[in-house]
N, C-alpha and C positions, 0 to 999 in steps of 0.2 A: 477659408474660401467663401465668398458670398455668391448667392444664387444668381444665375444669368438667364434662367429660363422661366422665371416667374413674372406674370403680367403686371403684378402690383409691386414690383421691386422698388420703383421710385414714385409710387403713387402718394406717398406721404401717410399711408395707413399701415399700422403694424400688422404683420402676418399672423393669423390665428395659429396658436401653438398647442391647442388641446387643453384639457382640464387642468393640467399641471401648470399652465402659464396664465390662466385667467386672472389670477391674483395680481399679476404684473401689469395688467391693462391700465390701471389708474396711473401708475408711474409713467407709462408710455405717453398717455394723453397729456399729462402735466408737462412733460418735456416738449411735446409737439406744440402745446399752447404757447410755451415760452418762445419757441422758435418762430412760430407764425406771427406773433405780435411784435417781434423785434424789427428794427429798421433794416432795410436792405443793405447788404454789405458785399464787398468784393471778396473773392476767395476761391479756393479749389472746390469743385463739386464734391459732396459727400457720397460715400459708397452705398448708402441706403441700409436697409435692414437685412439681417441674416435670414436665410431660409431655415426655419425650425419646424416646418410642417412635415410630419411623417407621410410616407406614401399611402394612398388609399386604393382599395380595389374598386374599379369602375364597373367591370362586368366580367363574365367568364363564359366560355363555350366548351362543353355543356355548362349550364348555370350551376352555381353552387347549390348543393342539396337536391340536384335534379334526380328524377327517377326514370327507370326504363332506359338507361344509357347503354349503348352498344359500342360506341366509339372508344378506342384506346388512346386517342389524342385529345389533349386538353389545352386550352389557351386561357390564361388569366390576364386581364388587362388592368393597368394601373394608371393613376393620375399623373405620374411623372416617370422619368427614367429610373430604373431600379437595378440592383445587383443582388446576387445570392452569394452569401459567404459560406464556404465549406459545405456545399450541398451534399457531398457524398456521405458525410457523417451526421449532419444535422437534419436533413430531410428524410422522413420515414414514410414509406408507402405501406399501407396495410389493407388487405392481407399481404404478407411479404411476397416479394417478387423474386423468383429463382433466377430470372434474367434481369439484371439491373435496369431500372427505368432510365430513360434519357430525360433529364431535367436541366433546363438552361434558361438564362435570362437573355432577352433580346429587346433592347430599347425599353419601351414601356410595357413589355409583355413577359410572361413566363410561359415557356413552351414545354409541355410534358408529353412523352410518348411511352406508354406501358408496353413492354415487350411480351409479357405473359398473356395467355388467353384469359379473357374475363370470365369469372364464375357467375353462374346464374343466381339470381335472388341474393346478391351480396352487396353490402355497403363497402365502398372503397374510401379510404381517407388518405390524404397527403398532408402530413404535418410538417410545416416549414419551421416550427419552433421560432427562434428569433433571427433566422438566417436572412430575412429580407430587409434591405435598407435602401434609401434613395441613393442615386449614383453620385450626386455632387457633394452633399454634406454628410452622408453616412447616417442620416436620421433613421432610427430603427422603427419598423412598423409594429413591432411587438409580436407576440405569439399568434400565428395564423395557421388555420387548418382548412383545407378545401375538401369537400366530400361529394360523392354521388352514389347512386345505387343502380344496379342492373335490374332490380326487381321493381315492384310497384310501391314499396315503402322503404324508408331510409332509417337505419338504426342510429340512435343518438346518445346512448348511454356511455359511460366512461368508468374505468377502474384505475385507481391511483394508489401509489404506495412508495416503498423505499427498498433499495437493494444495498445490503451491507456485507462487508467481508466478515465471515463467521468468526475468524480468529481474533480480530481486534475491533470489530464494529466500525471500520472505516467505510465511509460512503464509497460506492463503486461508480465511477463515471463512465458512461458510454456502453454499458452492458445492455444486451438485448433482453427485453421482457415481453412475454407473450402469454396468450390464453389457449387452453384446450377446452372445447365444450364437453360437458359430461352428459351422456345419455341417461335419461330417467328410466330406471328399471321398473317394469310393471308392478303394481301393488301386490303384495303377498296377502292372501286372505287372513293369515294369522297376525300380520303386521301391516296395517293399512298405510303406514307412512312410506312414500317412495324413497328409494335409496339410490342416489346418484353414484355411479361407479365409473372409473376410468382405467383403461388397460395399463398394466405396469410397463409395457413396452412402447407406449405411444411416444414418449420423449425421444426414443431412439429410432423410431420408424416413420413418424409423421411430422411434417413441418408445422410450426406454430401457426395458429389460426389468425390471430391479430397481434401486432407487435408495437413496441415503442422502445425508446432508449432513455437511459437515465441521464440526468444532468450532474453538475458538480456536487450537488447535495445528495446524490443517489436517488433522486425523486423521478418517478415516471408517471405518465398518464396514457393509458390505452384508450383510444377514442373509437367511436362508431361501433359500439358493442350492442348486440341484440339481447333482449331479455332471455334469461336462462341460467344454467348452473355451469361454473367454470372452475378449473384449477389454474393457478398462476405459476409460471416457470421463468427462470432467468438463465441466460446462456451467453457466454463470451464466444460467439460463433466464429471459430477460426477459419472454417472452410466454406461459409456462406450457404449452408444447406438448411438452416433454421431448425436443426435438430441436434441432439447430443450424440456426436459420432466420434469424438476423440477424447482420450483421457486427459489431455492437456487443457481442455476447455473448462473454464470456471462455470459452475452451475449453481442454481438455487431452486428449490421446489418446496411446495407445501401441500399437504392433503386437505387443508381447510377449503371448504366449498365456498366460492364467491358467487353471490347473486346480485348483480348490478341493479341499482335503483336510483331515483332522484327525488328531490324535494325542493320547494321554493324556500330560499333563505335570504338573509341580509348580511352584507359585510360592510366594514368601515373602510373607506378610502380617504387617505390624507392628501390634501392639496397644499403644497409647499410654496411659500414665497421665494425662498432660497434654501440653501442646505441647512440653515439653522432655524428658520421661522416658518410656522404653520399658518396658512391662511384659513383653512376650513377642514373639517372632518365630515365627509359625506356618508350617508347610509345608502348603500346601493343594493337594490334587489338583484338576485341572480339565481340560477339553477344549480343546486348543490348535488353533485353526483357522488354516490356512495357505492362501495367503500372507497375511502380515500387514505387509508393507513395500512394497506397490505404490506407486510414486511417479510422480505426474503433474505435469509442468511446464507450467503453464497460461499462455496468452497471449491477447491481442486482436490480430486481424488489422489491418493498416494500413487506415485509413478512406480508401480510394481514390476513393470516390464524390465527385464535385466539384459543389458547389452554392454559390451566392452566399448567404452567411449574412446579411450586413447591410452597409449603407453608413452612414457617420457623418461629421458635420462639427461636431465638438465645438468646434474652434477655427475661426474664420472663414478662416484662411489655408491650411487643408488639408482634403482630402477623403480619407477612409479607406475601403477596401474589404476585406472579410473573406470568405474562401472556406473551405470545409471541407477542401479539399485543394489542393495546388499544381498548377502547369502548366509546360509547357516554354516557353510564350510569354506575353507580357503581353496583356491584353485591349485592345480598340480602343475609344477614347473619342472621340465626335464631339459637339461642342457644338451645341446647338439655339438658344440665345439669347445667345451671346457668341462672340468670336473666340478659337479655341483654338490659334492659331499660336504656337508656343513659349510656351504659357501655363503649362506645368507643369514642375516637377522631380519625377521619379518616384523614390520610395524603396521598394524591394521587400525582403521577407524572403528568407531563403536559398532556400526552395522556392516562392517566388512565391504563397504562400497569403494573405499580408497585404500590401496595397499602400497607399502613401500618396502622394497627388498634392498637392504643394505649389504653391500659386498664386503666380506671379511678380508679377502686376500688382496693385497696391493698389486699382485701381478695381474689379477683380473681387472682391477681398477684402471691399470695402465693400458689395457687393451681397448682399441677404438671400436670394436664390434664384438658383441656377445650374442650368439644365436641360441634360441631355446624354443621348445614347444610349450604352449600354455593351454591347459585343458580346464575349462570352467563351465558353469551352468548358465545357459542363455535361454531367453524366452523365444519360442518358435512362433510361427504364424497362427497357431491354434491357442496361443496363450499358455502353453505348457513349458516347463523347464526341461531342457535337454542338454546333454553334454556336447560341447563344441571345442575343437582343438585348432589353435592358430599357431603359425610359425612366426616368431617375432625376432627382429634384429634390433638390438638396443645399441644406439650410437650416441655418445656424449655430445653435448653442444659444442665443446671445445676439444679438439684432438689432443692426443698425448704430446705430439711435437710442439704444438702451440703452448701447452701447459709448461713444458720443459723450458721453452724460451722465456716465458713469463717468470718462471722460478729463477732462471739464470740472471735476468735483469734485476730481480729483487736482491739476489745474492751480491751482485756487483755493486749495487747501491749501498748495501750494508757494509761491504768491504771498504768502500770509499769513506764512509762515515767513520769506521774504525781506524783507518789510516790517518784521517785528520786528527782523531783523538791521540793517536800514538805520537804524531809530530808535535802536538801541543803538550805532551807529557802527561796527558790524562789517562786514567784507567781505560783499557780497551780489551776486547775479546778477539781471539784468533779463530774461534769456531762459532759459526752462527747458531744461536740457541734455537731450539724448537719452540714454536708458538704454543703456549700452554692452553689447556682446555678452558673455554669460557663458560663459567657457571653463573646462571641467573638466579638470584634469591629474591622472592617477593612474598608479601609486601615488605617494605622497609620502613624504618622510622616507627611511627605509632601504629598499633593494631587494635582491633576489637577483641574483647575477651573470648569471643566465639570463633575467631579466625584461626587458620592454620598457616604455617610457612611452607611455601612450595619452592622446590629446586628444579630448574629446567636445564638440560644439557643439549647441545646441538647435535650430538652423535650418540648412538647407543653405547652403553657402558659394558665393558668386559668385567670390571671389578668395582665394587663399592664397599669401602671399609667403614662399616657403621661404628666401629670402635674409635674412629678418628673424628666423629661428629660429637661435639660437646655443647650443652646448653647450660648456662649459668644464670643464677638469679641473685640480685643484690638485696640483702636484708640487713638493715642497720649497718650500712657501709661495708658489709662483708659479702664476698661472692660465694655462693653455694651452688653445688650441682643441682640442676632441676631435672626431674624425670621427664622423659619425652618418648614418643613413639615415632619411629621412622618406617614408612611404608612406600612401596612403589605403586603409583597411581596409573601410570601408562609407560610405554616403552622408554620415553625420555623425560618423564616427570615423576618426582618424588615428593613426599609430604612429611612434614614434621608437625605432630600434634602434641599439645601439652595443656595442663590445667593452669592457664594463665591467671595470675593474681593481679587484680586491678591496682593500678598505680605503681606497680613495681617495674624496675628496669631489668632487662635480660640481655645476655650476650650470647649470640650464636657463633661458635668458633669451630672451624673445620680445618684440620691439618692438611698440609700440602700432600699431594699424591693420594688423597682420600678417594678420588674418582679417577678411573682409568678407562679410556675408550677402547673399542675393539681394534683401534689402530695404534694402541700403546701410548697415546697422548694423555698426560696427567694434568691435574688441576693444581693451581697455586693455593696457598693458605688463604682462608676467608675468615674475616671477623666482622660481624654485623650486630650493631646495637639495636635493641627493640624496647619500646616503651608501651605498656598496656594502659589504655585509657581507663578512666574511673567511671563509675556509674553516674556521677554528677554531670558527665559530659554527654549523656544520652537522654533520649525520651523513650517512653513506653507507649505503644499504640495497641488498643484493644478495639476490635471491630465486632459488634454484635449484629448478627445476620437474622433477617426475617424474610417472609414471603418466598420461602424456598419451594421450588417445584417438586413434584413427586420424583423419586430417584430409585433405581433398581438396587437390589441388595449388593453390597460391596462398593457402591459409588461413594464419592466423597466430594466435599466442596473445598476447592483450593483458592485461597485469597492471595493475590500478588500485590506487592508494594512497588509502585512505579516511580522511577527516579529519572530525571533528565528527559522528560517527555513520556514516551510510551515504552520505556525499557524496564523490564522487571529486574529489581535488585534483590528482593527477598520474597519468599512465599511461605505461607503457613496453612496447615489443614484445619478446617473448622472442627472444634472440639464438640463433644456431646451436648454441651450447654449452648451451642450455636455461636460460640465466640472464637475468633481467630486472633491470636496474640503475637505481637512483634516486640521483642526485647532488644535493648541496645541499638535503638534507632538513632542515627546521627541527626542532629538538628537540620531542618530544611523543609522544603515543600514537596509533597508527594501526592500521587493519585492512586486510586485503588481499582483493581480489576479482579474478577472472580470467574472461575469456570467450574462447571459440574464435571468432575472426573468420573465418567460413567463406568470405566473399567478398572478404576483404582490404581492405575500405573503411575500417577503423579505427573503425567504429561497431557497436554492438550492434543486431542486426536481429531483428524478431519473426518469427512463423511464418505460413504460408499453408496452410490445410487442403486446399483443392482441388489444390494442387501437392504435397501430402504433404511439406511443408517445415516441420520443427520450428523453434522459436525457437533462436537460437544458444546453445549450452550455457554456463552460468554456474557458477562455483565460488567458495567462500569458504574462506579460511584460518581455522581455528577459534580462533586465539589472538590476543591483542592484541600488537602489536609496539611495543616501547619504543625510541625513537631519542633518543640523547643527543649533545650537542655533542662533537665530536672523536672520536666512536665510529664504527667500521665495523661495521655489523650485517649478519649473514648468516642467512638462514632457508632450510631445506630444506622443500619443500612437494610432497607427493604429492597431486595435486588430486583423484584418484579413490579414494583409500584409505578415505575416510569416506563413508557413504551421504549423498546430497544432502540429505535431510531433517534430518540431524544437523550439517550444516556451518556454517550461519550462527550466529555468536555471539549469545547471548540479549541481550547488552548493546546491540546495535545492531538487534535485531529489534523492529519497531514493533508487530506483532500479537502480543500476549502471550497465553499460554495462559489458558483460562477458569479462573476460580477455582472449585475443586470445592466443591460443597455438602456440608457435613458436619454431623453431629449435634453440638449445642453442648455436650452433657454437663454441663449446668449443675448437676446434682444433686451432683457432686463438690464444686464451690465452695459450694453451699448447705450441704453437710454441714460444711465447714470453718467457715462462718459460724455455724451452729447450735452447733458445738463451742465457738467463741470466746465466743458469747453465754452459753452455759451456764457456762463457767469464770468469766466476768465476774460473772454474777449470783450464783454461789455463793461469790465472793470467794476462789477458789482460786489 
């Protein structure tokens, strides 16, 4: 769409487009000269030049950076009609407003009304980010911040940095970042240095003083900051009170004291002719605000409050219970309308937060309603675990009558098929066979020398005949019995471990009826061929670590091998010589992640604010690691040499940077088109 409100739209002069389009002026004048010197010709009038000029601030009431302001209403006037995109999330008022400010575009103006009472001697900033564009063409104004002060001076310092997810160093977009001022403690005669201290409860009791939000790179800039000492906090503010009040809120904090400052500096700005060609590189003086690399590693606290989320009986043979958090003990279940003696097989998740009660008795399975009392531990309003009893009616998704009708239809269909076989003289059955137990064996085909074979069944077993499980190994074309270990890993998962010999073929053979469920259903015979890969098909990776931070006793460094993006496929603990070794690595491209396992449990653990416990530190190796068959690969990794916000490779970063809004500079292309049209029409 071309501009309709510009006075020079058909003046024959190119519209000024800012520094980024100065390099195109020569091309525009060349085409204009060609057009002006040509003979007059008949034809349709041309549409003219595009409007590529961004909106400009003409004035403001009160004036930008005004002091002694008492009015809560602000009007900002622009050179053309404008609009605000996504004002609710992009426009940030600081100090934060407990009652949301009214900010709206009206023609060539932005009207702002602050609802909260203005604070004395305070600098207010309204950061529009890149939300302002012109109304017709969508030309971005660029980052714009309006400010005023209720006192006699205005604060102009700024604090910048990054917010990252502590677990995987992903940039966090849209999280609130703010400051708390630190009061200076009077000097101690024995220690003349002042010690800034901040209350441990301030984050829970006091709204943040000055705030900003992060962009797609996790970057933030808090503006209008006064000289002094501060702590920086991050908050995914779910309830809009600008303080940490809910466990579900993502938070980040640091005890590092921030003292804002500024200095005069020079940056390089590139002027582009187009997307491929540079016109000039300018050295531009500017005020550099420090610090500009504050890094907050954000986390969610473990959700330790325990409540019963729901009960389900999707399948008639099992009742499932879902809790918000685990427990040390199983709940107590007391039947009210049936005999619960040995009535269940209980299947529990690792932390006892999900429980499945398999019904043994088919008469209970056929009942549409089972009523029982469930006594379990629940978190009360004081955060304490107390016993609670609920009466629960477990009703299956499909009633017994419907299940019977469905079974009857399946029987009739099977009988018709058998009747057809009988009439054709083919073998047929007179009694419908029972569906055998489906047993899943994994992995199949080729395996690594360090792998185990897993057997999964859909229903708990009543009996498992280990004597019916055989493993054979072929040596010199002869099959030999291979020793193996059969163990139960979970309620419905079993493991077969063996000392696999590289390059040899194995056969796993399981006799029929080796497995029998609690409902008397047995398995068919199983025969599975297995080939163990050889050492020549693998790579070995050794990671030598350096730059390790200080660690408490019992802590360890865990290095993870990432495959298919950010997914850990293997992990190794750093040895005393600071090396982490990965053997039998399949050829491919990998990335590396490490974390400091502070408590030595082998798992990454999140933080706890009230205990002043940060999430366990995570680091990324900045390069891709190529592993090839028969290769021994070694990498040296100083895990603290690169700032944390620069560590994670962009290739595996899910949160990509925001695409910067840019002027489209369409008049350069328009000039080319006009030139081509002129040459064509003149037959040149």
